[in-house]
Short mmCIF file of the C-alpha atoms (twelve columns), coordinates in Angstrom:
data_MODEL
# 
_entry.id   MODEL 
# 
loop_
_atom_site.group_PDB 
_atom_site.id 
_atom_site.type_symbol 
_atom_site.label_atom_id 
_atom_site.label_alt_id 
_atom_site.label_comp_id 
_atom_site.label_asym_id 
_atom_site.label_seq_id 
_atom_site.Cartn_x 
_atom_site.Cartn_y 
_atom_site.Cartn_z 
_atom_site.pdbx_PDB_model_num 
ATOM 1  C CA . MET A 1  16.325  4.017   12.315 1 
ATOM 2  C CA . GLN A 2  13.096  4.243   14.872 1 
ATOM 3  C CA . ALA A 3  9.766   2.184   14.684 1 
ATOM 4  C CA . THR A 4  7.719   5.502   13.559 1 
ATOM 5  C CA . GLU A 5  10.326  6.213   10.551 1 
ATOM 6  C CA . ALA A 6  9.902   2.552   9.696  1 
ATOM 7  C CA . ILE A 7  6.191   2.862   9.741  1 
ATOM 8  C CA . ASP A 8  6.342   6.105   7.529  1 
ATOM 9  C CA . SER A 9  8.545   4.651   5.101  1 
ATOM 10 C CA . ALA A 10 6.493   1.463   4.814  1 
ATOM 11 C CA . LYS A 11 3.164   3.080   4.242  1 
ATOM 12 C CA . LYS A 12 4.790   5.131   1.578  1 
ATOM 13 C CA . TYR A 13 6.296   2.149   -0.095 1 
ATOM 14 C CA . LEU A 14 2.844   0.421   -0.371 1 
ATOM 15 C CA . THR A 15 1.061   3.479   -1.442 1 
ATOM 16 C CA . ASN A 16 3.264   4.207   -3.986 1 
ATOM 17 C CA . PHE A 17 3.379   0.534   -5.142 1 
ATOM 18 C CA . PHE A 18 -0.062  0.040   -5.455 1 
ATOM 19 C CA . GLU A 19 -0.895  3.782   -6.613 1 
ATOM 20 C CA . ASP A 20 -2.680  2.572   -9.691 1 
ATOM 21 C CA . GLU A 21 -5.187  0.359   -7.539 1 
ATOM 22 C CA . GLN A 22 -6.369  3.083   -5.826 1 
ATOM 23 C CA . ILE A 23 -6.068  1.229   -2.465 1 
ATOM 24 C CA . LYS A 24 -7.780  2.764   0.555  1 
ATOM 25 C CA . ASN A 25 -8.193  2.116   4.359  1 
ATOM 26 C CA . VAL A 26 -4.570  1.596   4.732  1 
ATOM 27 C CA . GLY A 27 -3.881  0.815   8.252  1 
ATOM 28 C CA . LEU A 28 -1.050  -0.557  10.588 1 
ATOM 29 C CA . GLU A 29 -1.500  -4.066  11.870 1 
ATOM 30 C CA . GLU A 30 1.954   -5.060  13.283 1 
ATOM 31 C CA . VAL A 31 5.368   -3.771  13.752 1 
ATOM 32 C CA . ASN A 32 8.295   -6.127  14.610 1 
ATOM 33 C CA . PHE A 33 12.092  -5.425  14.588 1 
ATOM 34 C CA . SER A 34 14.231  -8.481  13.710 1 
ATOM 35 C CA . GLU A 35 17.526  -8.675  15.501 1 
ATOM 36 C CA . GLU A 36 18.671  -11.513 13.519 1 
ATOM 37 C CA . ASP A 37 18.126  -9.973  9.904  1 
ATOM 38 C CA . GLN A 38 18.294  -6.155  11.291 1 
ATOM 39 C CA . GLU A 39 15.039  -5.316  9.418  1 
ATOM 40 C CA . TRP A 40 11.897  -3.745  10.423 1 
ATOM 41 C CA . ARG A 41 8.857   -5.870  9.570  1 
ATOM 42 C CA . ILE A 42 5.751   -3.611  9.226  1 
ATOM 43 C CA . THR A 43 2.490   -5.420  8.530  1 
ATOM 44 C CA . LEU A 44 -0.177  -3.097  6.899  1 
ATOM 45 C CA . GLY A 45 -3.689  -3.953  5.926  1 
ATOM 46 C CA . PHE A 46 -5.855  -2.116  3.339  1 
ATOM 47 C CA . SER A 47 -8.484  -2.735  1.019  1 
ATOM 48 C CA . ARG A 48 -8.963  -2.386  -3.003 1 
ATOM 49 C CA . PRO A 49 -11.921 -0.846  -4.606 1 
ATOM 50 C CA . TRP A 50 -13.138 -4.453  -6.158 1 
ATOM 51 C CA . ASN A 51 -13.093 -6.043  -2.454 1 
ATOM 52 C CA . GLU A 52 -16.178 -3.320  -1.530 1 
ATOM 53 C CA . PRO A 53 -19.647 -5.091  -1.297 1 
ATOM 54 C CA . ARG A 54 -21.839 -3.881  -4.034 1 
ATOM 55 C CA . GLY A 55 -25.630 -3.882  -4.692 1 
ATOM 56 C CA . VAL A 56 -28.698 -4.001  -2.804 1 
ATOM 57 C CA . LEU A 57 -27.486 -6.692  -0.386 1 
ATOM 58 C CA . ALA A 58 -24.429 -4.648  0.432  1 
ATOM 59 C CA . GLU A 59 -26.561 -1.555  1.213  1 
ATOM 60 C CA . ALA A 60 -28.541 -3.229  3.286  1 
ATOM 61 C CA . GLN A 61 -25.799 -4.901  5.365  1 
ATOM 62 C CA . ALA A 62 -24.070 -1.480  5.631  1 
ATOM 63 C CA . GLN A 63 -27.083 -0.182  6.945  1 
ATOM 64 C CA . PHE A 64 -27.317 -2.338  9.966  1 
ATOM 65 C CA . GLY A 65 -23.268 -2.423  10.400 1 
ATOM 66 C CA . GLN A 66 -23.037 -5.695  9.088  1 
ATOM 67 C CA . GLY A 67 -21.001 -4.891  5.704  1 
ATOM 68 C CA . LYS A 68 -17.660 -6.520  5.512  1 
ATOM 69 C CA . ILE A 69 -14.618 -5.136  3.507  1 
ATOM 70 C CA . GLU A 70 -12.147 -7.556  2.601  1 
ATOM 71 C CA . ARG A 71 -8.580  -6.546  3.462  1 
ATOM 72 C CA . THR A 72 -5.043  -7.656  2.051  1 
ATOM 73 C CA . TYR A 73 -1.976  -7.605  4.356  1 
ATOM 74 C CA . LYS A 74 1.462   -7.111  3.355  1 
ATOM 75 C CA . ILE A 75 4.748   -7.087  5.577  1 
ATOM 76 C CA . VAL A 76 6.862   -4.322  4.391  1 
ATOM 77 C CA . HIS A 77 10.837  -5.501  5.260  1 
ATOM 78 C CA . ILE A 78 12.941  -2.389  5.766  1 
ATOM 79 C CA . PRO A 79 16.427  -3.035  6.637  1 
ATOM 80 C CA . GLU A 80 18.088  -0.959  9.228  1 
ATOM 81 C CA . ASN A 81 20.349  0.664   6.605  1 
ATOM 82 C CA . GLY A 82 17.386  1.371   4.368  1 
ATOM 83 C CA . THR A 83 18.179  -0.338  1.313  1 
ATOM 84 C CA . ARG A 84 16.619  -3.140  -0.699 1 
ATOM 85 C CA . VAL A 85 13.171  -2.796  0.854  1 
ATOM 86 C CA . ARG A 86 10.991  -5.589  -0.001 1 
ATOM 87 C CA . MET A 87 7.114   -6.608  0.403  1 
ATOM 88 C CA . THR A 88 5.630   -10.069 1.062  1 
ATOM 89 C CA . ASN A 89 2.210   -11.353 1.800  1 
ATOM 90 C CA . ARG A 90 0.843   -11.796 5.104  1 
ATOM 91 C CA . GLU A 91 -0.866  -15.066 5.354  1 
ATOM 92 C CA . LEU A 92 -3.738  -15.098 8.104  1 
ATOM 93 C CA . ALA A 93 -4.172  -17.990 10.276 1 
ATOM 94 C CA . ALA A 94 -7.490  -20.287 9.280  1 
# 
């Protein structure tokens, strides 16, 4: 499996898994192949509707390019043989 195939699979897995939550702004963050585990580790970031700033303050911040949308990061683990895909949280360094 090539990296591009693993990335496509990870994005499909993520969007299907979170379909009910209407996630958006899905973006590729990291790609890593673990020789030891023979799996692709694809980190994807996305935002959820409830993480978007709302109200007058949010509108003012957006107008001046200061609005920030909280993002969630997940690692999708895709074995080289394509079976048993799993997903874990990607914790950010403090």
